[in-house]
N, CA, C, O and the ligand as a Tripos MOL2 file, in Angstrom:
@<TRIPOS>MOLECULE
protein
  257   255    65     0     0
PROTEIN
NO_CHARGES

@<TRIPOS>ATOM
      1 N         121.3990  115.1070   82.5390 N.3       1 MET1
      2 CA        121.4380  116.5550   82.7770 C.3       1 MET1
      3 C         121.1050  116.8670   84.2350 C.2       1 MET1
      4 O         120.1970  116.2820   84.8250 O.2       1 MET1
      5 N         121.8490  117.7860   84.7830 N.am      2 TYR2
      6 CA        121.6430  118.1690   86.1710 C.3       2 TYR2
      7 C         121.4990  119.6750   86.2850 C.2       2 TYR2
      8 O         122.1070  120.4390   85.5360 O.2       2 TYR2
      9 N         120.6800  120.0790   87.2420 N.am      3 SER3
     10 CA        120.5010  121.4970   87.5120 C.3       3 SER3
     11 C         121.1680  121.8070   88.8420 C.2       3 SER3
     12 O         120.7630  121.3060   89.8910 O.2       3 SER3
     13 N         122.2060  122.6490   88.7780 N.am      4 ARG4
     14 CA        122.9410  122.9860   89.9970 C.3       4 ARG4
     15 C         122.5210  124.3540   90.4950 C.2       4 ARG4
     16 O         122.3720  125.2990   89.7200 O.2       4 ARG4
     17 N         122.3330  124.4420   91.7960 N.am      5 THR5
     18 CA        122.0530  125.7390   92.4110 C.3       5 THR5
     19 C         123.0050  125.9280   93.5730 C.2       5 THR5
     20 O         123.5080  124.9640   94.1500 O.2       5 THR5
     21 N         123.2430  127.1740   93.9030 N.am      6 GLN6
     22 CA        124.1610  127.4710   94.9920 C.3       6 GLN6
     23 C         123.3960  128.0810   96.1610 C.2       6 GLN6
     24 O         122.5230  128.9290   95.9750 O.2       6 GLN6
     25 N         123.7320  127.6430   97.3460 N.am      7 ASN7
     26 CA        123.1040  128.1660   98.5630 C.3       7 ASN7
     27 C         123.7890  129.4490   99.0170 C.2       7 ASN7
     28 O         124.8730  129.7910   98.5450 O.2       7 ASN7
     29 N         123.1500  130.1390   99.9260 N.am      8 ASP8
     30 CA        123.7090  131.3880  100.4540 C.3       8 ASP8
     31 C         125.0800  131.1860  101.0850 C.2       8 ASP8
     32 O         125.9310  132.0750  101.0360 O.2       8 ASP8
     33 N         125.2890  130.0180  101.6760 N.am      9 ASN9
     34 CA        126.5780  129.7520  102.3370 C.3       9 ASN9
     35 C         127.6530  129.2370  101.3750 C.2       9 ASN9
     36 O         128.7530  128.8750  101.7940 O.2       9 ASN9
     37 N         127.3190  129.2100  100.0840 N.am     10 GLY10
     38 CA        128.3220  128.8190   99.0890 C.3      10 GLY10
     39 C         128.3200  127.3500   98.7190 C.2      10 GLY10
     40 O         129.0170  126.9460   97.7890 O.2      10 GLY10
     41 N         127.5420  126.5410   99.4380 N.am     11 SER11
     42 CA        127.4690  125.1230   99.0950 C.3      11 SER11
     43 C         126.5010  124.9360   97.9210 C.2      11 SER11
     44 O         125.7310  125.8350   97.5830 O.2      11 SER11
     45 N         126.5570  123.7510   97.3120 N.am     12 TYR12
     46 CA        125.7690  123.4990   96.1150 C.3      12 TYR12
     47 C         124.6970  122.4320   96.3370 C.2      12 TYR12
     48 O         124.8130  121.5540   97.1920 O.2      12 TYR12
     49 N         123.6560  122.5530   95.5270 N.am     13 ASN13
     50 CA        122.6530  121.4920   95.4270 C.3      13 ASN13
     51 C         122.6370  121.0520   93.9690 C.2      13 ASN13
     52 O         122.9290  121.8490   93.0770 O.2      13 ASN13
     53 N         122.3060  119.8230   93.7280 N.am     14 THR14
     54 CA        122.1470  119.3860   92.3490 C.3      14 THR14
     55 C         120.9150  118.5090   92.2140 C.2      14 THR14
     56 O         120.6150  117.6810   93.0740 O.2      14 THR14
     57 N         120.2100  118.7170   91.1060 N.am     15 ARG15
     58 CA        118.9620  118.0080   90.8820 C.3      15 ARG15
     59 C         119.0220  117.3850   89.4930 C.2      15 ARG15
     60 O         119.4690  118.0130   88.5330 O.2      15 ARG15
     61 N         118.5720  116.1560   89.4050 N.am     16 CYS16
     62 CA        118.5450  115.4550   88.1310 C.3      16 CYS16
     63 C         117.3390  115.9390   87.3350 C.2      16 CYS16
     64 O         116.2150  115.9400   87.8360 O.2      16 CYS16
     65 N         117.5790  116.3500   86.0900 N.am     17 LEU17
     66 CA        116.4780  116.8710   85.2740 C.3      17 LEU17
     67 C         115.6900  115.7620   84.5910 C.2      17 LEU17
     68 O         114.6750  116.0330   83.9500 O.2      17 LEU17
     69 N         116.1390  114.5270   84.7190 N.am     18 ASP18
     70 CA        115.3860  113.4100   84.1530 C.3      18 ASP18
     71 C         114.3290  112.8970   85.1240 C.2      18 ASP18
     72 O         113.1980  112.6260   84.7200 O.2      18 ASP18
     73 N         114.6840  112.7640   86.3890 N.am     19 CYS19
     74 CA        113.7270  112.2390   87.3660 C.3      19 CYS19
     75 C         113.3290  113.3010   88.4040 C.2      19 CYS19
     76 O         112.5030  113.0380   89.2770 O.2      19 CYS19
     77 N         113.9200  114.4980   88.3040 N.am     20 PHE20
     78 CA        113.6130  115.6200   89.2050 C.3      20 PHE20
     79 C         113.8870  115.3060   90.6680 C.2      20 PHE20
     80 O         113.2870  115.8890   91.5710 O.2      20 PHE20
     81 N         114.8050  114.3750   90.8810 N.am     21 MET21
     82 CA        115.2140  114.0330   92.2320 C.3      21 MET21
     83 C         116.3740  114.9420   92.6340 C.2      21 MET21
     84 O         117.2700  115.2020   91.8310 O.2      21 MET21
     85 N         116.3570  115.4200   93.8700 N.am     22 THR22
     86 CA        117.5180  116.1480   94.3780 C.3      22 THR22
     87 C         118.5870  115.1150   94.6890 C.2      22 THR22
     88 O         118.4480  114.3160   95.6150 O.2      22 THR22
     89 N         119.6390  115.1420   93.9130 N.am     23 VAL23
     90 CA        120.6730  114.1220   94.0350 C.3      23 VAL23
     91 C         121.5690  114.4260   95.2290 C.2      23 VAL23
     92 O         122.0140  113.5150   95.9280 O.2      23 VAL23
     93 N         121.8330  115.7140   95.4610 N.am     24 ALA24
     94 CA        122.6670  116.0980   96.5900 C.3      24 ALA24
     95 C         122.3420  117.5230   96.9990 C.2      24 ALA24
     96 O         121.9480  118.3460   96.1730 O.2      24 ALA24
     97 N         122.5080  117.8000   98.2670 N.am     25 SER25
     98 CA        122.3560  119.1730   98.7400 C.3      25 SER25
     99 C         123.4820  119.4860   99.7130 C.2      25 SER25
    100 O         124.0310  118.5970  100.3640 O.2      25 SER25
    101 N         123.8090  120.7540   99.7960 N.am     26 CYS26
    102 CA        124.8780  121.2340  100.6770 C.3      26 CYS26
    103 C         126.2220  120.5660  100.3910 C.2      26 CYS26
    104 O         126.9490  120.1770  101.3060 O.2      26 CYS26
    105 N         126.5330  120.4420   99.1010 N.am     27 VAL27
    106 CA        127.8320  119.9010   98.7060 C.3      27 VAL27
    107 C         128.8290  121.0530   98.6600 C.2      27 VAL27
    108 O         128.5230  122.1430   98.1770 O.2      27 VAL27
    109 N         130.0330  120.7870   99.1750 N.am     28 GLU28
    110 CA        131.0160  121.8690   99.3440 C.3      28 GLU28
    111 C         131.6440  122.3380   98.0340 C.2      28 GLU28
    112 O         131.8050  123.5390   97.8150 O.2      28 GLU28
    113 N         132.0010  121.3850   97.1580 N.am     29 THR29
    114 CA        132.7500  121.7600   95.9570 C.3      29 THR29
    115 C         132.1000  121.2120   94.6850 C.2      29 THR29
    116 O         131.3400  120.2440   94.7260 O.2      29 THR29
    117 N         132.4160  121.8490   93.5610 N.am     30 GLU30
    118 CA        131.8820  121.3900   92.2840 C.3      30 GLU30
    119 C         132.4740  120.0400   91.8950 C.2      30 GLU30
    120 O         131.8390  119.2470   91.2000 O.2      30 GLU30
    121 N         133.6930  119.7920   92.3490 N.am     31 LYS31
    122 CA        134.3330  118.4980   92.0640 C.3      31 LYS31
    123 C         133.5430  117.3690   92.7210 C.2      31 LYS31
    124 O         133.3590  116.2930   92.1540 O.2      31 LYS31
    125 N         133.0880  117.6560   93.9280 N.am     32 GLU32
    126 CA        132.2850  116.6720   94.6510 C.3      32 GLU32
    127 C         130.9380  116.4570   93.9430 C.2      32 GLU32
    128 O         130.4200  115.3410   93.8950 O.2      32 GLU32
    129 N         130.3920  117.5330   93.4020 N.am     33 LEU33
    130 CA        129.1410  117.4340   92.6390 C.3      33 LEU33
    131 C         129.3170  116.4850   91.4610 C.2      33 LEU33
    132 O         128.4580  115.6460   91.1910 O.2      33 LEU33
    133 N         130.4450  116.6270   90.7590 N.am     34 ASP34
    134 CA        130.7240  115.7520   89.6160 C.3      34 ASP34
    135 C         130.6560  114.2900   90.0410 C.2      34 ASP34
    136 O         130.0380  113.4640   89.3710 O.2      34 ASP34
    137 N         131.3010  113.9830   91.1660 N.am     35 LEU35
    138 CA        131.3580  112.6060   91.6480 C.3      35 LEU35
    139 C         129.9630  112.1010   92.0250 C.2      35 LEU35
    140 O         129.6130  110.9560   91.7360 O.2      35 LEU35
    141 N         129.1850  112.9440   92.6580 N.am     36 ILE36
    142 CA        127.8430  112.5560   93.0970 C.3      36 ILE36
    143 C         126.9270  112.3440   91.8940 C.2      36 ILE36
    144 O         126.1480  111.3920   91.8550 O.2      36 ILE36
    145 N         127.0300  113.2430   90.9140 N.am     37 GLU37
    146 CA        126.1760  113.1280   89.7200 C.3      37 GLU37
    147 C         126.4890  111.8580   88.9360 C.2      37 GLU37
    148 O         125.5910  111.2080   88.3990 O.2      37 GLU37
    149 N         127.7720  111.5150   88.8780 N.am     38 VAL38
    150 CA        128.1800  110.2970   88.1660 C.3      38 VAL38
    151 C         127.5790  109.0600   88.8500 C.2      38 VAL38
    152 O         127.2110  108.0870   88.1920 O.2      38 VAL38
    153 N         127.4920  109.1220   90.1680 N.am     39 ARG39
    154 CA        126.9970  107.9630   90.9330 C.3      39 ARG39
    155 C         125.4800  107.8230   90.9100 C.2      39 ARG39
    156 O         124.9570  106.7590   91.2420 O.2      39 ARG39
    157 N         124.7650  108.8740   90.5240 N.am     40 HIS40
    158 CA        123.2980  108.8410   90.5340 C.3      40 HIS40
    159 C         122.7870  107.7960   89.5380 C.2      40 HIS40
    160 O         123.0780  107.8610   88.3440 O.2      40 HIS40
    161 N         122.0410  106.8620   90.0400 N.am     41 ILE41
    162 CA        121.4050  105.8800   89.1620 C.3      41 ILE41
    163 C         119.9850  106.3680   88.9390 C.2      41 ILE41
    164 O         119.1360  106.2850   89.8270 O.2      41 ILE41
    165 N         119.7430  106.8700   87.7600 N.am     42 CYS42
    166 CA        118.4840  107.5420   87.4840 C.3      42 CYS42
    167 C         117.3860  106.5360   87.1680 C.2      42 CYS42
    168 O         117.5190  105.7670   86.2160 O.2      42 CYS42
    169 N         116.3030  106.5220   87.9430 N.am     43 PRO43
    170 CA        115.2170  105.5830   87.6600 C.3      43 PRO43
    171 C         114.5780  105.8380   86.2960 C.2      43 PRO43
    172 O         114.1430  104.9000   85.6280 O.2      43 PRO43
    173 N         114.5220  107.1040   85.8820 N.am     44 GLU44
    174 CA        113.9390  107.4410   84.5830 C.3      44 GLU44
    175 C         114.7810  106.8710   83.4470 C.2      44 GLU44
    176 O         114.2600  106.3220   82.4750 O.2      44 GLU44
    177 N         116.0940  107.0160   83.5960 N.am     45 LYS45
    178 CA        116.9870  106.5220   82.5440 C.3      45 LYS45
    179 C         117.0060  105.0130   82.5330 C.2      45 LYS45
    180 O         117.0500  104.3990   81.4670 O.2      45 LYS45
    181 N         116.9740  104.4050   83.7070 N.am     46 ALA46
    182 CA        116.9750  102.9530   83.8010 C.3      46 ALA46
    183 C         115.7340  102.3910   83.1160 C.2      46 ALA46
    184 O         115.7950  101.3710   82.4300 O.2      46 ALA46
    185 N         114.6160  103.0680   83.3110 N.am     47 LEU47
    186 CA        113.3590  102.6450   82.6850 C.3      47 LEU47
    187 C         113.4480  102.7660   81.1710 C.2      47 LEU47
    188 O         113.0070  101.8760   80.4440 O.2      47 LEU47
    189 N         114.0170  103.8660   80.7020 N.am     48 ALA48
    190 CA        114.1690  104.0800   79.2670 C.3      48 ALA48
    191 C         115.0350  102.9850   78.6480 C.2      48 ALA48
    192 O         114.7440  102.4930   77.5570 O.2      48 ALA48
    193 N         116.0970  102.6100   79.3510 N.am     49 VAL49
    194 CA        116.9910  101.5600   78.8620 C.3      49 VAL49
    195 C         116.2450  100.2290   78.7980 C.2      49 VAL49
    196 O         116.3820   99.4790   77.8320 O.2      49 VAL49
    197 N         115.4550   99.9410   79.8350 N.am     50 LEU50
    198 CA        114.6840   98.6920   79.8690 C.3      50 LEU50
    199 C         113.6830   98.6350   78.7200 C.2      50 LEU50
    200 O         113.5360   97.6040   78.0640 O.2      50 LEU50
    201 N         112.9960   99.7500   78.4840 N.am     51 LEU51
    202 CA        111.9950   99.7900   77.4150 C.3      51 LEU51
    203 C         112.6630   99.6080   76.0540 C.2      51 LEU51
    204 O         112.1310   98.9480   75.1620 O.2      51 LEU51
    205 N         113.8420  100.2100   75.9240 N.am     52 GLU52
    206 CA        114.6010  100.0980   74.6760 C.3      52 GLU52
    207 C         115.0040   98.6380   74.4410 C.2      52 GLU52
    208 O         114.9130   98.1300   73.3240 O.2      52 GLU52
    209 N         115.4440   97.9820   75.5040 N.am     53 ARG53
    210 CA        115.8690   96.5820   75.4320 C.3      53 ARG53
    211 C         114.6880   95.6800   75.0570 C.2      53 ARG53
    212 O         114.8130   94.7510   74.2590 O.2      53 ARG53
    213 N         113.5510   95.9880   75.6590 N.am     54 GLU54
    214 CA        112.3180   95.2420   75.3910 C.3      54 GLU54
    215 C         111.9550   95.3350   73.9070 C.2      54 GLU54
    216 O         111.5570   94.3480   73.2870 O.2      54 GLU54
    217 N         112.0990   96.5350   73.3540 N.am     55 LYS55
    218 CA        111.7950   96.7600   71.9400 C.3      55 LYS55
    219 C         112.7070   95.9210   71.0510 C.2      55 LYS55
    220 O         112.2610   95.3270   70.0680 O.2      55 LYS55
    221 N         113.9870   95.8800   71.4080 N.am     56 VAL56
    222 CA        114.9660   95.1170   70.6340 C.3      56 VAL56
    223 C         114.6050   93.6380   70.6780 C.2      56 VAL56
    224 O         114.6360   92.9530   69.6550 O.2      56 VAL56
    225 N         114.2640   93.1540   71.8600 N.am     57 ILE57
    226 CA        113.9100   91.7420   72.0300 C.3      57 ILE57
    227 C         112.6750   91.4100   71.1920 C.2      57 ILE57
    228 O         112.6160   90.3680   70.5390 O.2      57 ILE57
    229 N         111.7020   92.3020   71.2200 N.am     58 GLN58
    230 CA        110.4720   92.0670   70.4590 C.3      58 GLN58
    231 C         110.7210   92.0760   68.9650 C.2      58 GLN58
    232 O         110.1500   91.2690   68.2320 O.2      58 GLN58
    233 N         111.5720   92.9890   68.5090 N.am     59 SER59
    234 CA        111.8400   93.0530   67.0770 C.3      59 SER59
    235 C         112.6380   91.8280   66.6220 C.2      59 SER59
    236 O         112.4980   91.3580   65.4920 O.2      59 SER59
    237 N         113.4860   91.3210   67.5400 N.am     60 GLN60
    238 CA        114.2410   90.1040   67.2140 C.3      60 GLN60
    239 C         113.3060   88.8970   67.1530 C.2      60 GLN60
    240 O         113.4400   88.0280   66.2920 O.2      60 GLN60
    241 N         112.3620   88.8680   68.0840 N.am     61 ALA61
    242 CA        111.4010   87.7660   68.1310 C.3      61 ALA61
    243 C         110.5300   87.7780   66.8720 C.2      61 ALA61
    244 O         110.1980   86.7240   66.3290 O.2      61 ALA61
    245 N         110.1650   88.9750   66.4160 N.am     62 ALA62
    246 CA        109.3200   89.1020   65.2400 C.3      62 ALA62
    247 C         110.0360   88.6030   63.9790 C.2      62 ALA62
    248 O         109.4110   88.1000   63.0450 O.2      62 ALA62
    249 N         111.3500   88.7560   63.9840 N.am     63 ARG63
    250 CA        112.1320   88.3520   62.8170 C.3      63 ARG63
    251 C         112.2800   86.8330   62.7210 C.2      63 ARG63
    252 O         112.4000   86.2920   61.6220 O.2      63 ARG63
    253 N         112.2720   86.1430   63.8670 N.am     64 ASN64
    254 CA        112.5030   84.7010   63.8600 C.3      64 ASN64
    255 C         111.2440   83.8990   63.5470 C.2      64 ASN64
    256 O         111.2900   82.6700   63.5080 O.2      64 ASN64
    257 ZN        117.6370  110.9810   87.7520 Zn       65 ZN65
@<TRIPOS>BOND
     1     1     2 1
     2     2     3 1
     3     3     4 2
     4     3     5 am
     5     5     6 1
     6     6     7 1
     7     7     8 2
     8     7     9 am
     9     9    10 1
    10    10    11 1
    11    11    12 2
    12    11    13 am
    13    13    14 1
    14    14    15 1
    15    15    16 2
    16    15    17 am
    17    17    18 1
    18    18    19 1
    19    19    20 2
    20    19    21 am
    21    21    22 1
    22    22    23 1
    23    23    24 2
    24    23    25 am
    25    25    26 1
    26    26    27 1
    27    27    28 2
    28    27    29 am
    29    29    30 1
    30    30    31 1
    31    31    32 2
    32    31    33 am
    33    33    34 1
    34    34    35 1
    35    35    36 2
    36    35    37 am
    37    37    38 1
    38    38    39 1
    39    39    40 2
    40    39    41 am
    41    41    42 1
    42    42    43 1
    43    43    44 2
    44    43    45 am
    45    45    46 1
    46    46    47 1
    47    47    48 2
    48    47    49 am
    49    49    50 1
    50    50    51 1
    51    51    52 2
    52    51    53 am
    53    53    54 1
    54    54    55 1
    55    55    56 2
    56    55    57 am
    57    57    58 1
    58    58    59 1
    59    59    60 2
    60    59    61 am
    61    61    62 1
    62    62    63 1
    63    63    64 2
    64    63    65 am
    65    65    66 1
    66    66    67 1
    67    67    68 2
    68    67    69 am
    69    69    70 1
    70    70    71 1
    71    71    72 2
    72    71    73 am
    73    73    74 1
    74    74    75 1
    75    75    76 2
    76    75    77 am
    77    77    78 1
    78    78    79 1
    79    79    80 2
    80    79    81 am
    81    81    82 1
    82    82    83 1
    83    83    84 2
    84    83    85 am
    85    85    86 1
    86    86    87 1
    87    87    88 2
    88    87    89 am
    89    89    90 1
    90    90    91 1
    91    91    92 2
    92    91    93 am
    93    93    94 1
    94    94    95 1
    95    95    96 2
    96    95    97 am
    97    97    98 1
    98    98    99 1
    99    99   100 2
   100    99   101 am
   101   101   102 1
   102   102   103 1
   103   103   104 2
   104   103   105 am
   105   105   106 1
   106   106   107 1
   107   107   108 2
   108   107   109 am
   109   109   110 1
   110   110   111 1
   111   111   112 2
   112   111   113 am
   113   113   114 1
   114   114   115 1
   115   115   116 2
   116   115   117 am
   117   117   118 1
   118   118   119 1
   119   119   120 2
   120   119   121 am
   121   121   122 1
   122   122   123 1
   123   123   124 2
   124   123   125 am
   125   125   126 1
   126   126   127 1
   127   127   128 2
   128   127   129 am
   129   129   130 1
   130   130   131 1
   131   131   132 2
   132   131   133 am
   133   133   134 1
   134   134   135 1
   135   135   136 2
   136   135   137 am
   137   137   138 1
   138   138   139 1
   139   139   140 2
   140   139   141 am
   141   141   142 1
   142   142   143 1
   143   143   144 2
   144   143   145 am
   145   145   146 1
   146   146   147 1
   147   147   148 2
   148   147   149 am
   149   149   150 1
   150   150   151 1
   151   151   152 2
   152   151   153 am
   153   153   154 1
   154   154   155 1
   155   155   156 2
   156   155   157 am
   157   157   158 1
   158   158   159 1
   159   159   160 2
   160   159   161 am
   161   161   162 1
   162   162   163 1
   163   163   164 2
   164   163   165 am
   165   165   166 1
   166   166   167 1
   167   167   168 2
   168   167   169 am
   169   169   170 1
   170   170   171 1
   171   171   172 2
   172   171   173 am
   173   173   174 1
   174   174   175 1
   175   175   176 2
   176   175   177 am
   177   177   178 1
   178   178   179 1
   179   179   180 2
   180   179   181 am
   181   181   182 1
   182   182   183 1
   183   183   184 2
   184   183   185 am
   185   185   186 1
   186   186   187 1
   187   187   188 2
   188   187   189 am
   189   189   190 1
   190   190   191 1
   191   191   192 2
   192   191   193 am
   193   193   194 1
   194   194   195 1
   195   195   196 2
   196   195   197 am
   197   197   198 1
   198   198   199 1
   199   199   200 2
   200   199   201 am
   201   201   202 1
   202   202   203 1
   203   203   204 2
   204   203   205 am
   205   205   206 1
   206   206   207 1
   207   207   208 2
   208   207   209 am
   209   209   210 1
   210   210   211 1
   211   211   212 2
   212   211   213 am
   213   213   214 1
   214   214   215 1
   215   215   216 2
   216   215   217 am
   217   217   218 1
   218   218   219 1
   219   219   220 2
   220   219   221 am
   221   221   222 1
   222   222   223 1
   223   223   224 2
   224   223   225 am
   225   225   226 1
   226   226   227 1
   227   227   228 2
   228   227   229 am
   229   229   230 1
   230   230   231 1
   231   231   232 2
   232   231   233 am
   233   233   234 1
   234   234   235 1
   235   235   236 2
   236   235   237 am
   237   237   238 1
   238   238   239 1
   239   239   240 2
   240   239   241 am
   241   241   242 1
   242   242   243 1
   243   243   244 2
   244   243   245 am
   245   245   246 1
   246   246   247 1
   247   247   248 2
   248   247   249 am
   249   249   250 1
   250   250   251 1
   251   251   252 2
   252   251   253 am
   253   253   254 1
   254   254   255 1
   255   255   256 2
@<TRIPOS>SUBSTRUCTURE
     1 MET1         2 RESIDUE 1 A MET
     2 TYR2         6 RESIDUE 1 A TYR
     3 SER3        10 RESIDUE 1 A SER
     4 ARG4        14 RESIDUE 1 A ARG
     5 THR5        18 RESIDUE 1 A THR
     6 GLN6        22 RESIDUE 1 A GLN
     7 ASN7        26 RESIDUE 1 A ASN
     8 ASP8        30 RESIDUE 1 A ASP
     9 ASN9        34 RESIDUE 1 A ASN
    10 GLY10       38 RESIDUE 1 A GLY
    11 SER11       42 RESIDUE 1 A SER
    12 TYR12       46 RESIDUE 1 A TYR
    13 ASN13       50 RESIDUE 1 A ASN
    14 THR14       54 RESIDUE 1 A THR
    15 ARG15       58 RESIDUE 1 A ARG
    16 CYS16       62 RESIDUE 1 A CYS
    17 LEU17       66 RESIDUE 1 A LEU
    18 ASP18       70 RESIDUE 1 A ASP
    19 CYS19       74 RESIDUE 1 A CYS
    20 PHE20       78 RESIDUE 1 A PHE
    21 MET21       82 RESIDUE 1 A MET
    22 THR22       86 RESIDUE 1 A THR
    23 VAL23       90 RESIDUE 1 A VAL
    24 ALA24       94 RESIDUE 1 A ALA
    25 SER25       98 RESIDUE 1 A SER
    26 CYS26      102 RESIDUE 1 A CYS
    27 VAL27      106 RESIDUE 1 A VAL
    28 GLU28      110 RESIDUE 1 A GLU
    29 THR29      114 RESIDUE 1 A THR
    30 GLU30      118 RESIDUE 1 A GLU
    31 LYS31      122 RESIDUE 1 A LYS
    32 GLU32      126 RESIDUE 1 A GLU
    33 LEU33      130 RESIDUE 1 A LEU
    34 ASP34      134 RESIDUE 1 A ASP
    35 LEU35      138 RESIDUE 1 A LEU
    36 ILE36      142 RESIDUE 1 A ILE
    37 GLU37      146 RESIDUE 1 A GLU
    38 VAL38      150 RESIDUE 1 A VAL
    39 ARG39      154 RESIDUE 1 A ARG
    40 HIS40      158 RESIDUE 1 A HIS
    41 ILE41      162 RESIDUE 1 A ILE
    42 CYS42      166 RESIDUE 1 A CYS
    43 PRO43      170 RESIDUE 1 A PRO
    44 GLU44      174 RESIDUE 1 A GLU
    45 LYS45      178 RESIDUE 1 A LYS
    46 ALA46      182 RESIDUE 1 A ALA
    47 LEU47      186 RESIDUE 1 A LEU
    48 ALA48      190 RESIDUE 1 A ALA
    49 VAL49      194 RESIDUE 1 A VAL
    50 LEU50      198 RESIDUE 1 A LEU
    51 LEU51      202 RESIDUE 1 A LEU
    52 GLU52      206 RESIDUE 1 A GLU
    53 ARG53      210 RESIDUE 1 A ARG
    54 GLU54      214 RESIDUE 1 A GLU
    55 LYS55      218 RESIDUE 1 A LYS
    56 VAL56      222 RESIDUE 1 A VAL
    57 ILE57      226 RESIDUE 1 A ILE
    58 GLN58      230 RESIDUE 1 A GLN
    59 SER59      234 RESIDUE 1 A SER
    60 GLN60      238 RESIDUE 1 A GLN
    61 ALA61      242 RESIDUE 1 A ALA
    62 ALA62      246 RESIDUE 1 A ALA
    63 ARG63      250 RESIDUE 1 A ARG
    64 ASN64      254 RESIDUE 1 A ASN
    65 ZN65       257 GROUP 0 **** ****
């Protein structure tokens, strides 16, 4: 999820709502925002994925 805001000059800023990082500022078009947001590698999400993987590994280990 991203929070987009528009500047007085019409350009956009976008902020990731997972890690609260400003992903981009002063972007000219919404199309460009889409591309930038897709490229954002979110540390919060990456951590969640790692923790999820760890849980799976542990549950597999417990079964064996
Ligand atoms: Zn993020």
